[in-house]
C-alpha positions in Angstrom: 28.0 6.5 9.4 25.8 7.5 7.5 23.3 5.8 5.3 24.8 5.8 2.1 28.6 5.3 3.6 27.0 2.1 4.7 26.8 -0.3 1.8 28.2 -3.1 2.9 30.5 -5.8 1.0 27.9 -6.6 -2.0 28.4 -3.1 -3.4 25.8 -0.2 -4.5 21.8 -1.4 -4.5 19.9 -2.4 -7.2 17.6 0.4 -7.5 16.4 2.9 -8.8 13.1 2.0 -7.2 10.8 3.6 -9.2 7.6 5.4 -8.3 5.3 5.8 -11.8 6.5 5.8 -15.3 10.1 7.8 -14.4 9.8 9.2 -11.2 11.8 6.9 -8.8 12.7 7.7 -5.3 16.3 9.6 -5.1 18.7 8.0 -3.2 20.1 11.0 -2.0 17.0 11.7 0.3 16.6 8.3 1.8 17.8 8.7 5.6 18.9 4.7 6.2 19.0 3.6 10.0 19.9 0.2 11.2 19.5 -1.5 14.8 18.8 -5.0 16.1 16.2 -7.6 15.2 14.1 -9.6 17.5 13.8 -13.0 16.0 15.2 -16.6 14.8 19.4 -15.6 13.6 20.7 -17.7 16.8 23.7 -16.3 18.2 24.1 -13.7 15.1 21.1 -11.6 16.1 22.8 -10.1 19.1 25.7 -8.6 16.8 24.3 -7.6 13.8 22.0 -4.4 13.2 19.9 -6.4 11.0 16.5 -4.4 11.1 16.1 -1.3 8.7 14.7 1.8 9.3 13.5 4.2 5.6 12.7 7.5 6.3 11.7 10.0 3.6 10.6 13.5 4.0 7.8 13.7 1.3 7.1 17.2 2.5 10.5 18.5 1.7 10.7 16.4 -1.3 11.3 18.2 -5.2 11.7 14.9 -6.5 7.7 14.1 -7.0 5.5 16.9 -9.2 3.6 19.0 -7.2 0.5 17.5 -7.7 1.6 13.6 -6.9 3.2 15.9 -3.6 -0.4 17.4 -2.7 -2.0 14.0 -2.6 1.0 11.8 -0.8 0.5 14.1 1.9 -3.3 14.1 1.8 -3.3 10.0 2.2 -1.1 9.2 3.9 -1.2 12.3 6.5 -1.9 9.3 9.4 1.2 7.8 8.9 3.6 11.1 8.3 5.6 12.7 11.7 6.2 16.4 10.1 5.9 15.6 7.1 8.1 12.3 7.0 7.0 8.9 6.5 9.0 6.2 7.7 9.2 2.1 6.7 10.0 -0.7 8.6 12.1 -4.1 7.1 13.1 -7.9 9.3 11.8 -9.6 8.1 14.7 -10.6 6.4 18.0 -12.3 8.5 20.7 -10.0 5.9 20.2 -6.7 6.5 20.9 -5.8 2.7 17.0 -7.7 2.0 15.8 -6.0 4.7 17.2 -2.7 2.6 15.3 -3.4 -0.6 12.7 -5.4 1.4 11.4 -1.3 2.8 13.2 0.7 -0.6 10.5 -1.7 -2.6 7.8 -1.0 0.0 8.4 2.8 0.0 7.8 2.9 -3.6 5.1 0.9 -3.5 3.4 3.0 -1.2 4.2 6.0 -2.4 2.8 4.6 -5.9 -0.3 4.1 -4.1 -0.3 7.5 -2.5 -0.2 9.2 -5.9 -2.3 7.2 -8.0 -5.5 9.2 -9.8 -8.3 9.0 -8.0 -10.5 6.4 -9.7 -13.2 8.4 -13.0 -16.7 8.4 -11.2 -18.7 5.8 -11.8 -21.6 7.2 -14.6 -24.5 6.0 -12.5 -27.2 3.6 -15.7 -30.5 3.3 -15.2 -32.4 0.3 -14.7 -34.1 -0.8 -17.6 -37.5 -1.4 -17.5 -37.8 -5.2 -18.9 -35.4 -6.1 -16.4 -37.4 -4.5 -13.2 -41.0 -5.8 -14.5 -39.2 -8.9 -14.4 -38.5 -9.0 -10.8 -41.7 -7.8 -10.5 -43.2 -10.8 -12.3 -41.0 -13.6 -10.2 -41.5 -11.9 -7.1 -45.4 -12.5 -7.5 -45.1 -15.9 -8.6 -43.4 -16.4 -5.5 -45.4 -15.0 -3.7 -48.2 -17.7 -4.9 -46.3 -20.9 -4.6 -46.2 -19.6 -1.0 -49.9 -18.5 -0.4 -50.7 -22.3 -1.4 -48.9 -23.9 1.2 -51.4 -22.6 3.2 -53.6 -24.0 5.3 -56.7 -22.7 5.2 -58.4 -24.9 2.3 -57.8 -28.0 3.6 -60.7 -29.7 5.2 
């Protein structure tokens, strides 16, 4: 059975998962894989494939604008295997909720990776008055400490 055929009894997923603006994850390009999840669940855990692995071929997708795609490929280079990004979810006992969690996580990851770079910081000059006040306070502190030395005491 393919990922899109394994919908379960709950119906259609609550997508589309918006990356940013009008760009969303294309359902046709998402590859789902299910396996048995570790952790709590009693006897049920041994029979259900509740862990979800969601794969998205970032290198081949046409859903992202070229600039976003290049930015994401560069920023996610360490996580990509053959141009494909994989996200796992197994925190819920239900496969359905794990599917939701994985899709939301992938959309958030892509939104962060495609975000424009922050504006460069504009260097500003420290006002002269602030610098003078800092030096004046420094001198006063030095005088206070010098006054504590015991060389004048007789």
